[in-house]
Backbone as CSV, one residue per row, in Angstrom:
resi,resn,N_x,N_y,N_z,CA_x,CA_y,CA_z,C_x,C_y,C_z
1,MET,1.008,-1.270,-0.141,0.208,-0.064,0.200,0.457,1.105,0.165
2,ASN,0.665,2.040,-0.803,1.505,3.382,-1.021,1.030,4.486,0.046
3,VAL,1.613,5.412,0.011,2.275,6.614,1.130,0.078,7.003,1.203
4,TRP,-0.255,7.481,-0.095,-1.509,8.079,-0.515,-2.743,7.484,-0.363
5,GLU,-2.607,5.733,-0.309,-3.410,5.108,-0.070,-3.572,4.750,1.258
6,ASN,-2.401,4.704,2.122,-2.429,4.573,3.285,-3.450,5.905,4.083
7,ILE,-2.814,7.149,3.067,-3.390,8.151,4.264,-4.829,8.347,3.752
8,LYS,-5.941,7.886,3.001,-6.914,7.565,2.347,-7.533,6.625,3.755
9,LEU,-7.108,5.716,3.690,-7.382,4.825,4.422,-7.730,5.176,5.872
10,THR,-6.615,5.864,6.099,-6.973,6.446,7.728,-7.851,7.493,7.716
11,PHE,-8.074,8.259,6.642,-9.222,9.282,6.829,-10.588,8.761,6.682
12,LYS,-10.652,7.717,6.021,-11.815,7.031,6.206,-12.353,6.332,7.580
13,LYS,-11.171,5.789,8.183,-11.351,4.684,9.254,-11.607,5.359,10.471
14,GLY,-10.237,6.554,10.205,-10.523,7.441,11.552,-11.393,8.025,11.883
15,ASP,-11.872,8.705,13.303,-12.652,8.952,14.156,-13.069,10.839,13.766
16,ALA,-14.081,11.609,13.903,-14.053,13.071,13.682,-13.212,13.605,13.779
17,LEU,-12.351,13.037,14.994,-11.593,14.339,15.339,-10.117,13.905,14.550
18,ILE,-9.588,12.715,13.873,-8.823,12.454,12.567,-8.869,13.232,11.404
19,LYS,-10.357,12.890,11.089,-10.644,14.028,10.139,-10.596,15.337,9.992
20,LEU,-10.770,16.118,11.493,-10.602,17.397,11.049,-9.198,17.706,11.170
21,ILE,-8.260,16.914,11.921,-6.740,17.208,11.814,-6.824,16.901,10.334
22,TYR,-6.989,16.239,9.413,-6.382,15.866,8.130,-6.703,16.923,7.268
23,VAL,-8.398,17.420,7.600,-9.074,18.290,6.819,-7.826,19.378,6.626
24,ASN,-7.059,20.170,8.036,-6.689,21.178,8.403,-5.121,21.062,7.570
25,VAL,-4.650,19.972,7.716,-3.458,19.645,7.207,-3.605,19.738,5.824
26,ALA,-4.324,18.943,5.125,-4.695,18.998,3.534,-4.602,20.724,2.809
27,VAL,-5.933,21.529,4.061,-5.428,22.666,3.697,-4.436,23.715,3.433
28,PHE,-3.521,23.107,4.677,-1.986,23.742,5.146,-1.652,23.499,3.821
29,VAL,-1.123,22.629,3.393,-0.733,22.056,2.344,-0.676,22.332,0.884
30,LEU,-2.149,22.359,0.380,-2.802,22.718,-0.265,-2.632,24.409,-0.656
31,LEU,-2.969,25.386,-0.304,-2.361,26.728,0.047,-1.056,27.080,0.165
32,LYS,-0.237,26.234,0.815,1.334,26.572,0.649,2.017,26.210,-0.643
33,ALA,0.924,24.794,-1.288,1.875,24.804,-2.480,1.139,25.351,-4.071
34,VAL,0.121,25.904,-3.670,-0.391,27.109,-4.447,0.318,28.407,-4.805
35,VAL,0.981,28.973,-3.126,1.379,30.054,-3.039,3.380,29.558,-3.800
36,ILE,3.715,28.545,-3.376,5.063,28.189,-4.030,4.943,28.325,-5.656
37,VAL,3.969,28.025,-6.522,3.754,27.853,-7.609,3.894,29.460,-8.045
38,LEU,2.884,30.138,-7.228,2.514,31.594,-8.003,3.920,32.421,-7.591
39,ARG,4.681,32.286,-6.702,6.224,32.803,-6.491,6.756,32.091,-7.524
40,LEU,6.851,30.771,-7.760,7.857,30.390,-9.216,7.636,31.535,-10.253
41,PHE,6.493,31.816,-10.504,6.209,32.895,-11.359,6.131,34.284,-11.417
42,ASN,6.396,34.563,-9.982,6.526,36.159,-9.878,5.532,36.586,-9.684
43,MET,4.145,35.750,-9.914,3.402,36.611,-9.093,2.898,36.615,-7.615
44,GLN,2.036,37.435,-7.308,1.922,38.091,-6.092,0.955,36.994,-5.098
45,ALA,1.219,36.566,-3.877,0.439,35.298,-3.400,0.096,35.466,-2.237
46,GLY,0.536,36.991,-1.731,-0.434,37.299,-0.167,-2.089,37.360,-0.723
47,PHE,-2.739,37.809,-1.268,-4.498,37.264,-1.418,-4.859,36.628,-1.285
48,ILE,-4.338,35.337,-0.904,-4.747,33.903,-0.789,-5.091,34.041,1.027
49,LEU,-4.579,34.474,1.385,-4.502,34.318,2.632,-5.834,35.386,3.232
50,HIS,-5.794,36.343,2.913,-7.162,37.612,2.735,-8.192,36.842,1.969
51,TRP,-8.212,35.883,1.111,-9.642,35.400,0.312,-10.123,34.375,1.360
52,PHE,-9.488,34.260,2.219,-10.287,33.131,2.637,-9.956,33.081,4.637
53,ALA,-9.732,34.350,4.784,-9.498,34.672,6.596,-10.390,35.557,6.337
54,VAL,-11.072,35.653,7.972,-11.559,36.782,8.226,-11.643,38.149,8.203
55,PRO,-11.928,39.175,7.729,-11.411,40.602,7.537,-12.319,41.500,8.451
56,ALA,-11.675,42.416,9.528,-12.223,43.131,10.339,-12.905,43.867,9.708
57,ASP,-12.741,44.266,8.678,-13.359,45.455,7.981,-14.936,45.053,7.307
58,LEU,-16.013,45.321,7.658,-17.149,44.865,7.570,-17.760,45.168,6.135
59,PRO,-17.370,45.810,4.973,-17.453,45.726,3.885,-16.890,44.911,2.867
60,GLN,-15.542,44.642,3.646,-14.616,43.193,3.094,-15.697,42.181,2.872
61,LEU,-15.689,41.852,4.864,-16.848,40.749,5.054,-17.690,40.235,4.500
62,LEU,-18.414,41.602,3.939,-19.921,41.340,3.234,-19.516,40.564,1.576
63,HIS,-18.123,40.824,1.239,-18.014,40.683,0.044,-17.280,39.084,-0.331
64,ARG,-17.118,38.598,1.318,-16.579,37.469,1.263,-17.048,36.818,2.677
65,VAL,-18.631,36.209,2.363,-19.098,35.742,3.564,-19.003,33.923,4.249
66,TRP,-17.935,33.474,2.969,-17.147,32.316,3.219,-16.232,32.392,4.395
67,THR,-16.093,33.210,4.791,-14.404,33.160,5.622,-14.807,32.959,6.764
68,PRO,-16.222,33.161,7.492,-15.971,32.496,9.021,-16.198,31.307,8.828
69,ILE,-16.482,30.365,7.859,-16.175,29.323,7.423,-15.018,28.640,7.473
70,SER,-14.259,29.261,6.309,-13.120,28.871,6.175,-12.007,29.034,6.539
71,TYR,-12.223,30.365,7.259,-10.409,30.678,8.433,-10.292,29.544,9.413
72,MET,-11.415,28.742,9.490,-11.136,28.092,10.611,-9.901,26.805,10.621
73,PHE,-10.017,27.111,8.808,-9.283,25.164,9.053,-7.674,26.325,7.927
74,LEU,-7.278,27.141,8.489,-6.439,28.737,7.939,-5.545,28.404,8.665
75,HIS,-4.318,28.281,8.313,-3.423,28.547,9.239,-1.848,29.065,8.257
76,ASP,-1.486,30.049,9.064,-0.155,31.146,8.377,1.269,30.306,8.319
77,GLY,1.734,29.774,8.690,3.027,29.092,9.414,3.008,27.200,9.710
78,PHE,3.795,26.636,9.680,3.981,25.242,10.474,3.568,25.034,11.339
79,PHE,4.068,26.114,12.465,4.236,25.923,13.566,3.050,26.455,14.460
80,HIS,2.428,27.302,13.553,0.870,27.574,13.970,-0.096,26.410,13.621
81,LEU,-0.151,25.851,12.710,-0.417,24.618,12.693,-0.459,23.453,13.252
82,PHE,0.902,23.291,13.612,1.410,21.904,14.861,0.550,22.116,15.866
83,PHE,1.107,23.609,16.557,0.750,23.624,17.866,-1.260,23.533,17.678
84,ASN,-1.711,24.054,17.077,-3.290,23.607,17.118,-3.696,22.502,16.792
85,MET,-2.615,22.193,16.186,-3.421,20.805,16.108,-2.789,19.613,17.436
86,LEU,-2.019,20.027,17.660,-1.534,19.171,18.619,-2.705,19.148,19.842
87,CYS,-2.862,20.978,20.038,-3.798,20.877,21.304,-5.591,20.552,21.119
88,LEU,-5.492,20.475,19.804,-7.065,19.680,19.077,-6.996,18.151,19.179
89,TYR,-5.782,17.767,19.241,-5.710,15.812,19.743,-6.199,15.804,20.837
90,TRP,-4.957,16.486,21.476,-5.192,16.794,22.935,-6.149,16.727,23.947
91,PHE,-7.065,17.290,23.607,-8.133,17.968,24.110,-9.396,17.257,23.193
92,GLY,-9.218,17.405,22.306,-10.046,16.221,21.507,-10.889,14.812,22.051
93,LYS,-9.375,14.200,22.535,-9.233,12.732,22.904,-10.702,13.267,24.243
94,ILE,-10.148,14.288,25.221,-10.451,14.016,26.211,-12.224,14.502,25.833
95,PHE,-12.372,15.211,25.278,-14.322,15.784,24.828,-14.810,14.567,24.178
96,LEU,-14.244,13.371,23.295,-14.496,12.529,22.993,-15.067,11.421,24.135
97,SER,-14.071,11.499,25.168,-14.535,10.617,26.251,-16.160,10.780,26.780
98,VAL,-16.697,11.631,26.626,-17.681,11.897,27.243,-18.910,12.817,26.223
99,TYR,-18.641,12.937,24.943,-19.494,13.549,24.176,-19.354,12.742,22.972
100,SER,-20.157,13.047,21.527,-19.710,11.899,20.400,-19.123,12.549,19.751
101,SER,-18.952,12.042,18.584,-18.000,12.718,17.518,-19.045,14.041,16.900
102,ARG,-20.400,13.866,16.377,-21.034,14.600,16.419,-20.711,16.002,16.804
103,HIS,-20.639,16.008,18.116,-20.832,17.160,19.216,-19.237,17.631,18.587
104,LEU,-18.588,16.998,18.713,-17.246,17.383,18.506,-17.319,18.479,17.163
105,VAL,-17.783,17.852,15.891,-18.013,18.724,14.841,-18.591,19.685,15.335
106,GLY,-19.611,19.619,15.635,-20.400,20.728,15.319,-20.057,22.092,16.538
107,LEU,-19.379,21.602,17.246,-19.052,22.064,18.620,-17.559,23.308,17.877
108,TYR,-16.969,22.645,17.038,-15.892,23.030,16.293,-16.214,24.482,15.403
109,PHE,-17.453,24.370,14.540,-17.967,24.848,14.115,-18.604,26.484,15.122
110,VAL,-19.709,26.024,15.654,-20.289,26.834,16.858,-19.120,27.864,17.196
111,GLY,-17.912,26.860,17.647,-16.777,27.970,18.695,-16.188,28.911,17.618
112,GLY,-16.045,28.364,16.257,-15.489,29.210,15.435,-16.223,30.261,14.946
113,LEU,-17.581,30.006,14.772,-18.100,31.091,14.055,-18.697,31.998,15.304
114,VAL,-18.570,31.909,16.845,-18.805,32.709,17.595,-17.303,33.035,18.210
115,ALA,-16.272,32.501,17.716,-14.754,33.222,17.679,-14.698,34.393,16.812
116,ALA,-15.109,34.169,15.566,-15.184,35.336,14.359,-15.760,36.531,14.711
117,LEU,-17.546,36.027,15.236,-18.655,37.448,15.778,-17.339,37.755,16.528
118,PHE,-16.832,37.624,17.392,-15.524,38.437,18.880,-15.070,39.344,18.106
119,TYR,-14.743,38.677,17.240,-13.595,39.205,16.632,-13.541,40.635,15.943
120,VAL,-14.436,40.246,15.062,-15.171,41.640,14.151,-15.882,42.493,15.161
121,ALA,-16.679,41.880,16.198,-17.177,42.522,17.020,-16.370,43.543,17.680
122,ALA,-15.332,43.148,18.088,-14.422,43.498,19.105,-13.656,44.768,18.387
123,TYR,-13.055,44.756,16.996,-12.363,45.672,15.923,-13.506,46.980,15.670
124,ASN,-14.916,46.701,15.788,-15.642,47.783,15.234,-16.132,48.594,16.125
125,ILE,-15.891,47.729,17.562,-16.760,48.434,18.760,-15.931,49.561,18.960
126,PHE,-14.454,49.033,19.544,-13.534,49.861,20.341,-12.949,50.631,19.703
127,PRO,-12.805,51.772,20.242,-11.680,52.999,19.175,-10.538,52.593,18.814
128,TYR,-10.131,51.558,20.163,-8.443,51.231,20.226,-8.160,50.261,19.023
129,PHE,-9.586,50.011,18.074,-8.404,48.908,16.759,-8.855,49.857,15.988
130,ALA,-9.367,51.172,15.844,-9.906,51.836,14.762,-9.180,52.020,13.602
131,ASP,-8.094,51.890,13.359,-6.678,52.690,12.846,-6.201,50.728,12.073
132,LYS,-6.297,49.673,12.518,-6.182,48.571,12.428,-7.193,47.336,11.564
133,ILE,-8.044,48.446,11.635,-9.387,47.731,10.757,-9.628,47.383,9.355
134,PRO,-8.648,48.271,8.728,-8.650,47.658,6.900,-7.726,46.776,6.552
135,TYR,-6.513,46.379,7.356,-5.621,45.410,7.121,-5.896,44.120,8.137
136,SER,-6.277,44.874,9.211,-6.712,43.492,10.019,-7.485,42.118,9.574
137,ILE,-6.692,40.489,9.567,-7.539,39.569,9.646,-7.247,38.691,10.661
138,LEU,-8.233,37.642,10.402,-8.433,36.402,11.833,-8.084,35.082,10.949
139,LEU,-7.326,34.229,11.093,-7.348,32.708,10.539,-6.590,31.747,11.619
140,GLY,-6.835,30.455,11.474,-6.941,29.745,12.576,-7.716,28.929,13.343
141,ALA,-7.482,27.728,13.644,-8.412,27.301,14.322,-8.541,27.278,16.175
142,SER,-7.783,28.429,16.804,-7.651,28.250,17.970,-8.929,28.364,18.647
143,GLY,-9.528,29.355,17.746,-11.191,29.410,18.745,-11.903,28.546,18.299
144,SER,-12.062,27.710,17.705,-12.915,26.224,17.851,-12.152,25.731,18.673
145,ILE,-10.344,25.742,19.090,-10.076,24.395,19.519,-10.257,24.881,21.062
146,MET,-10.290,26.468,21.309,-10.848,27.079,22.999,-12.256,26.329,23.036
147,ALA,-12.870,26.497,22.549,-13.974,25.933,22.598,-14.153,24.577,23.159
148,ILE,-13.545,23.881,22.763,-13.117,21.969,23.339,-12.382,22.410,24.612
149,VAL,-11.399,22.823,24.258,-10.611,23.108,25.701,-11.231,23.367,26.971
150,VAL,-12.543,24.221,26.545,-13.489,24.866,27.652,-14.685,23.997,28.201
151,ALA,-15.267,23.358,26.984,-16.030,22.716,27.515,-15.683,21.045,28.039
152,SER,-14.985,20.544,28.146,-14.099,19.868,28.440,-13.641,19.450,29.879
153,ALA,-13.197,21.102,30.077,-12.756,21.427,31.477,-13.838,21.648,32.142
154,PHE,-15.193,22.072,31.855,-16.428,22.224,32.277,-16.981,21.099,32.656
155,LYS,-16.820,20.476,31.813,-18.027,18.981,32.280,-16.822,17.655,32.677
156,LEU,-15.340,17.623,32.700,-14.380,17.180,33.570,-13.563,17.928,34.560
157,PRO,-13.624,19.102,35.062,-12.844,19.878,36.162,-11.489,19.137,37.105
158,ASN,-11.812,18.468,37.415,-10.978,17.759,37.933,-10.093,16.360,37.661
159,MET,-10.190,16.197,35.767,-9.657,15.325,34.842,-7.958,15.796,35.339
160,GLU,-6.987,14.919,35.597,-6.023,16.054,35.548,-4.784,15.627,34.061
161,VAL,-3.939,16.421,33.634,-3.321,15.878,32.464,-2.141,16.203,32.959
162,ARG,-1.213,15.290,32.318,-0.060,15.538,32.590,0.659,16.443,31.193
163,LEU,1.464,17.503,32.065,1.970,18.457,31.166,3.754,18.478,31.362
164,LEU,4.447,18.732,30.651,5.794,18.846,30.710,5.979,19.846,31.843
165,LEU,7.348,19.555,32.678,7.725,20.547,33.707,6.720,20.573,34.710
166,PHE,5.447,20.901,34.550,4.247,21.118,35.527,3.435,19.548,35.744
167,GLY,3.804,18.383,35.322,3.169,17.419,36.011,1.869,16.971,36.026
168,GLY,1.187,16.449,37.163,-0.814,16.759,36.461,-1.183,17.890,37.092
169,VAL,-2.226,18.258,36.185,-2.752,19.749,36.358,-4.341,19.464,35.837
170,LYS,-4.693,19.914,36.423,-6.532,19.944,36.028,-6.815,20.227,35.204
171,LEU,-7.980,19.750,35.149,-8.318,20.864,33.793,-8.938,21.871,33.585
172,LYS,-9.200,22.110,35.307,-10.261,23.506,35.121,-9.118,24.204,35.092
173,TYR,-8.037,24.081,35.401,-6.981,25.348,35.937,-6.620,25.127,34.560
174,ILE,-5.777,24.634,33.295,-5.539,24.585,32.333,-6.730,25.746,31.377
175,ALA,-8.122,25.797,31.913,-8.551,26.125,31.201,-8.424,27.870,31.861
176,ILE,-8.883,28.035,32.786,-8.591,28.917,33.723,-7.631,29.844,33.113
177,VAL,-6.395,29.706,33.195,-5.252,29.857,32.689,-5.075,30.212,31.387
178,ALA,-5.829,29.243,30.192,-6.026,29.775,28.549,-6.560,30.884,28.594
179,VAL,-7.828,31.224,29.246,-8.903,32.361,29.377,-8.482,33.574,30.065
180,LEU,-7.628,33.307,30.969,-6.725,34.311,31.438,-5.906,35.057,30.450
181,VAL,-4.823,34.401,30.114,-3.730,34.349,29.673,-4.770,35.461,27.838
182,SER,-5.617,34.763,27.456,-6.632,35.722,26.304,-7.452,36.591,26.632
183,PHE,-7.954,37.171,27.902,-8.446,38.213,28.451,-7.120,39.329,28.275
184,PHE,-6.544,39.080,29.290,-4.803,40.346,29.160,-4.031,40.049,27.899
185,GLY,-4.688,39.809,26.782,-3.894,39.814,26.062,-4.883,40.624,24.681
186,ILE,-5.743,41.231,25.182,-7.200,41.915,23.990,-6.116,43.310,23.480
187,THR,-5.013,43.559,24.165,-4.488,45.301,23.662,-2.967,44.245,22.783
188,SER,-2.803,43.301,23.258,-1.458,43.199,22.141,-1.341,42.963,20.686
189,ASP,0.000,42.033,20.527,0.185,42.299,19.038,-0.762,41.530,18.533
190,ASN,-1.528,40.185,19.291,-2.559,39.140,18.998,-3.860,39.494,19.236
191,ALA,-4.260,40.668,19.294,-5.269,40.446,20.098,-6.983,40.390,19.166
192,GLY,-6.952,40.263,18.164,-7.373,39.730,17.310,-7.553,38.520,17.929
193,GLY,-6.796,37.347,17.502,-6.844,36.452,17.971,-7.355,36.160,19.482
194,GLU,-6.595,36.966,20.186,-7.226,37.190,21.990,-9.040,36.822,22.130
195,PHE,-9.367,37.574,21.207,-10.860,38.148,21.419,-11.742,36.387,20.711
196,ALA,-10.651,36.024,19.404,-11.466,34.908,19.262,-11.273,33.623,20.057
197,HIS,-10.477,33.828,21.223,-10.270,32.986,21.870,-11.400,33.042,22.815
198,LEU,-11.376,33.730,23.416,-12.133,34.389,24.523,-14.274,33.939,24.051
199,GLY,-14.447,33.870,22.406,-15.370,33.873,21.592,-15.307,31.871,22.137
200,GLY,-14.638,31.907,21.682,-14.559,30.184,21.376,-15.183,29.780,22.945
201,ALA,-14.512,30.074,24.003,-14.622,29.877,25.501,-15.751,30.244,25.727
202,LEU,-16.329,31.128,25.260,-18.070,31.078,25.847,-18.652,29.848,25.050
203,SER,-18.709,29.942,23.810,-19.615,29.093,23.186,-19.113,27.334,24.278
204,GLY,-18.234,27.149,23.976,-17.763,25.651,24.765,-18.503,25.566,26.091
205,TYR,-18.319,26.686,27.333,-19.183,26.950,28.375,-20.543,26.809,27.738
206,LEU,-20.774,27.099,27.262,-22.358,27.400,26.687,-22.890,26.049,26.398
207,PHE,-21.901,25.623,25.537,-22.332,24.035,24.884,-23.159,23.115,25.903
208,VAL,-21.626,23.033,27.208,-21.904,22.691,28.253,-23.258,22.716,29.137
209,ALA,-23.437,23.890,29.030,-24.694,24.075,30.231,-25.835,24.087,29.454
210,LEU,-25.826,24.764,28.243,-26.994,24.241,28.234,-27.314,22.810,27.342
211,LEU,-26.332,21.879,27.302,-26.575,20.790,26.757,-27.325,19.770,28.489
212,ASN,-26.563,20.201,28.808,-26.944,19.631,30.388,-28.486,20.153,31.067
213,LYS,-29.250,21.267,30.365,-30.762,21.560,30.191,-31.229,21.085,29.189
214,GLY,-30.592,20.241,28.592,-31.452,19.741,27.181,-31.697,20.254,26.076
215,THR,-30.428,21.419,25.860,-30.253,22.029,24.581,-28.833,22.175,24.408
216,ASP,-28.876,21.339,22.686,-27.560,21.536,21.936,-27.340,22.248,20.925
217,ILE,-26.133,22.907,21.183,-26.430,24.301,20.434,-25.992,23.946,19.426
218,THR,-25.264,22.524,19.195,-24.225,21.979,18.034,-25.365,21.703,16.664
219,ALA,-26.278,20.900,17.732,-27.385,20.294,16.694,-27.656,20.913,14.887
220,TRP,-27.555,21.846,14.901,-27.907,22.437,13.882,-27.249,22.329,12.910
221,VAL,-26.029,22.299,13.732,-24.242,22.442,12.752,-24.520,20.897,11.585
222,ASN,-24.983,19.771,12.801,-25.425,18.293,11.993,-26.584,18.253,10.932
223,ARG,-27.419,18.624,11.851,-28.721,18.757,10.731,-28.193,19.292,9.398
224,LEU,-27.796,20.657,9.355,-27.504,20.984,7.741,-26.317,20.146,7.377
225,ALA,-25.112,19.894,7.936,-24.360,18.918,7.516,-25.071,17.608,6.880
226,ASP,-26.108,17.256,7.649,-26.645,15.940,7.223,-27.445,16.252,5.797
227,TRP,-27.985,17.291,6.012,-29.569,17.753,4.723,-28.227,17.707,3.429
228,VAL,-26.858,18.757,3.407,-25.799,18.625,2.418,-25.083,17.225,1.752
229,VAL,-24.985,16.238,3.232,-24.810,14.748,2.445,-25.878,14.155,1.626
230,ASN,-26.871,14.180,2.664,-28.362,13.837,1.735,-28.172,14.132,-0.062
231,ILE,-28.240,15.310,-0.064,-28.462,15.964,-1.333,-27.616,15.163,-2.623
232,PHE,-26.531,14.760,-1.666,-25.459,13.861,-3.061,-25.635,12.583,-2.793
233,ARG,-26.282,12.268,-1.898,-26.467,10.836,-1.558,-27.645,9.962,-2.187
234,PRO,-27.401,9.078,-3.153,-28.430,8.221,-3.998,-29.375,7.636,-2.850
235,ASN,-30.855,7.718,-3.596,-32.186,7.162,-2.747,-31.743,6.026,-2.357
236,PRO,-32.156,5.685,-1.035,-31.560,4.181,-0.987,-33.502,3.473,-1.386
237,LEU,-33.535,1.977,-1.896,-34.644,1.397,-2.424,-35.855,1.784,-0.947
238,LYS,-36.674,2.025,-0.769,-37.728,2.018,0.062,-38.638,0.346,0.313
239,VAL,-38.403,-0.122,1.549,-38.773,-1.207,1.566,-40.157,-1.740,2.456
240,LYS,-41.349,-1.838,2.185,-42.445,-1.458,3.070,-42.431,-2.459,3.752
241,LYS,-42.928,-2.498,5.189,-43.145,-3.129,6.065,-44.325,-3.258,6.623
242,GLY,-44.327,-4.638,7.430,-45.587,-4.946,7.609,-46.349,-3.792,8.755
243,LYS,-47.017,-3.163,9.426,-47.389,-2.089,10.433,-47.525,-3.603,11.842
244,LYS,-47.328,-3.271,12.993,-47.495,-3.967,13.942,-48.579,-3.361,14.745
245,THR,-49.828,-4.480,14.989,-51.333,-3.894,15.972,-50.715,-4.604,17.367
246,LYS,-52.049,-4.172,17.525,-51.462,-4.606,19.491,-51.837,-6.070,19.430
247,ASN,-52.577,-7.104,17.629,-52.184,-8.172,18.277,-51.224,-8.950,17.711
248,ASN,-50.014,-8.169,17.483,-48.762,-8.583,17.510,-47.990,-9.043,18.697
249,SER,-47.497,-9.976,18.837,-46.511,-10.564,20.005,-45.816,-9.352,19.954
250,SER,-45.179,-8.836,19.206,-44.206,-7.672,19.134,-44.316,-6.904,19.639
251,TYR,-45.558,-6.275,19.976,-46.047,-5.056,20.065,-46.220,-4.711,21.305
252,HIS,-45.949,-3.385,21.982,-46.057,-3.358,23.328,-45.876,-1.803,23.544
253,LYS,-46.521,-1.099,24.169,-47.114,0.551,24.185,-46.698,0.648,25.597
254,MET,-45.639,1.433,25.695,-45.116,1.717,26.690,-45.730,2.594,27.633
255,THR,-46.106,2.315,29.063,-47.015,3.551,29.503,-46.078,4.922,30.546
256,ASP,-46.777,5.599,30.564,-45.635,6.711,31.280,-44.789,6.575,32.075
257,GLU,-45.410,5.617,32.639,-44.841,5.239,34.131,-43.384,4.520,33.710
258,GLU,-43.817,3.308,32.855,-42.711,3.038,32.402,-41.592,3.572,31.561
259,TYR,-41.950,4.679,30.945,-41.233,5.540,30.157,-39.915,6.240,31.207
260,ASN,-40.788,6.700,31.986,-40.048,7.588,33.157,-39.109,6.789,34.196
261,MET,-39.376,5.963,34.335,-38.725,4.777,34.919,-37.306,4.220,34.092
262,ASN,-37.529,4.368,32.692,-36.755,3.794,31.825,-35.787,4.671,31.616
263,LYS,-36.068,6.009,31.840,-35.379,7.409,31.386,-34.522,7.787,32.698
264,ALA,-35.133,7.510,33.763,-34.215,8.166,35.593,-33.177,6.874,35.315
265,ASN,-33.823,5.660,34.918,-32.437,4.473,35.020,-31.568,4.448,34.407
266,SER,-31.522,4.875,32.277,-30.701,5.407,31.757,-30.065,6.141,32.487
267,MET,-30.397,7.860,33.072,-29.188,8.487,33.192,-28.701,8.180,34.418
268,ALA,-29.138,7.613,35.278,-28.357,7.154,36.299,-27.188,6.699,36.374
269,GLU,-27.637,5.404,35.163,-26.382,4.938,34.849,-25.089,5.563,33.960
270,ILE,-25.744,6.758,33.220,-24.852,7.305,32.766,-23.844,8.164,33.824
271,ASP,-24.488,8.847,34.726,-24.176,9.295,36.226,-22.913,8.472,36.220
272,ARG,-23.251,7.399,36.813,-22.518,6.368,37.181,-21.253,6.254,36.244
273,ILE,-21.481,6.047,34.688,-20.115,6.173,34.160,-19.483,7.208,34.508
274,LEU,-20.447,8.233,34.125,-18.901,9.707,34.386,-18.591,10.081,35.695
275,ASP,-19.006,9.430,36.658,-18.394,9.488,37.915,-17.201,8.674,37.792
276,LYS,-17.507,7.498,37.127,-16.336,6.281,37.155,-14.749,6.728,36.610
277,ILE,-15.296,7.640,35.367,-14.352,8.454,34.711,-13.660,9.600,35.221
278,LYS,-14.325,10.039,36.350,-13.866,11.221,37.055,-12.847,10.494,38.311
279,ALA,-13.215,9.581,38.363,-12.258,8.448,39.375,-11.176,8.011,39.192
280,SER,-11.142,7.091,37.993,-10.290,6.203,37.824,-9.987,6.422,36.427
281,GLY,-10.959,7.894,35.621,-10.138,7.872,33.957,-11.139,7.241,32.783
282,TYR,-10.946,7.300,31.925,-11.830,6.432,31.187,-11.968,5.210,30.360
283,ASP,-10.492,5.165,30.581,-9.481,3.661,30.279,-10.035,2.514,31.044
284,SER,-10.615,3.014,32.335,-10.927,2.210,33.378,-12.707,1.383,33.153
285,LEU,-13.431,2.134,31.693,-14.559,1.565,31.155,-14.324,0.473,30.973
286,THR,-15.571,-0.359,31.096,-15.430,-1.547,30.282,-16.254,-1.594,29.141
287,ALA,-16.088,-2.561,28.146,-16.332,-1.933,26.653,-18.227,-1.867,26.538
288,ASP,-18.938,-2.100,27.581,-20.137,-2.179,27.488,-20.896,-0.743,27.736
289,GLU,-19.841,0.150,29.044,-20.188,1.059,29.421,-19.933,2.320,28.479
290,LYS,-18.764,2.066,28.107,-18.211,2.643,26.520,-19.201,2.645,25.505
291,ARG,-19.971,1.484,25.421,-21.244,1.485,24.217,-22.404,2.581,25.065
292,LYS,-22.472,2.139,26.256,-23.298,2.994,26.571,-23.552,4.703,26.711
293,LEU,-22.174,5.050,26.897,-22.032,6.576,27.044,-21.875,6.593,25.421
294,PHE,-21.336,6.318,24.326,-21.620,6.854,23.251,-22.695,6.628,22.764
295,GLU,-23.734,5.683,23.241,-24.907,5.681,22.589,-25.908,6.989,23.165
296,GLN,-25.546,7.382,24.087,-26.298,8.243,24.890,-25.899,9.974,24.374
297,GLY,-24.248,9.805,23.666,-24.034,10.913,23.173,-24.550,10.976,21.789
298,LYS,-24.740,9.981,21.208,-26.133,10.420,20.166,-27.458,10.674,19.835
299,LYS,-28.154,11.066,21.156,-29.195,11.112,21.669,-29.475,13.181,21.338
C-alpha cells in the first residue's frame, strides 16, 4: 500500500477528530503548494490568506461571506498549524470521552463562528482598533479549539492532564489560565486572536451548560451537514414493512410510568459511568460502559 492509499484509508477509518486534523493539514499543504507555484512565476500570493481569512472590515466581510467558515481551517505557518493540531488532538480525545463525534464537529464550527463574531465585533466597537480595521484578518483553528478545551474542562474539571515540567494539572486550571491569558492579551499584537479565543471559550461553556438543560447548540450544524450529504447521496430503495398491531406479539405500548422509569434508570447509569471516569479515567470503563456512553452521546 502506497503512502497516498494509506492516508486515504486512515482518513476513512478515522473518527471525527482525525478527520478534522486531516482537513486542516490538507488545506495547509494545498495552499502552501499554490503559494510556491505563484512565486515561481513572480506572481503575488499574499491575496490567498486574505481571500479565506476573516476581515475585520465589515464591507470586506460582506464580499467574502464564506470566510467565517474557511478561516477556521487556515494556518499561516507550520508551527501555527502544528501547535493547534496538537491541542486539538489532546483535548479532542478528552472531549470524545464524554461526548459524541457529532458534538465535537458541531462545537468546532460553533466555537469558530462565535470566535469570528467576537473578533469582528471587538474591532468595530472599540476605538482602540479603529486604525487597524482595514488590514486586520483572523485565521486559525484556535477559537474552535478553545471551545473544545473549555467544554472539556467544564464537564470534567478535576480530570488531570500531565504537562511537561508541571506534572499533573487539572483541566479546570488549564482552562482558567488559557482564558486569563487571552483576556490580558486583548491589547497585544495578537489582539484579534485573543478576542477569538474568548469567543470560543464562551461557546464551549454554553455548550455544556445548555446541554445539561436539554438544549444542544451544535444540533443545527449536524442537521445542516446531514442535509448537504443527503443531497449527494443516492436515494435507497424503500421496502414496505408490515405494521405492528396490538394483536402482534412484538407490540407493546409503553406507559408513562414505564417510560419515566426507563429514562431515570438510563440517566442514573450514565451518571455512574461519568463518576467512574472522574475517579479512575476513561480507560477504566468496560466495553459495555463505553458503548452506553457513546449511545447516550448520539441522542
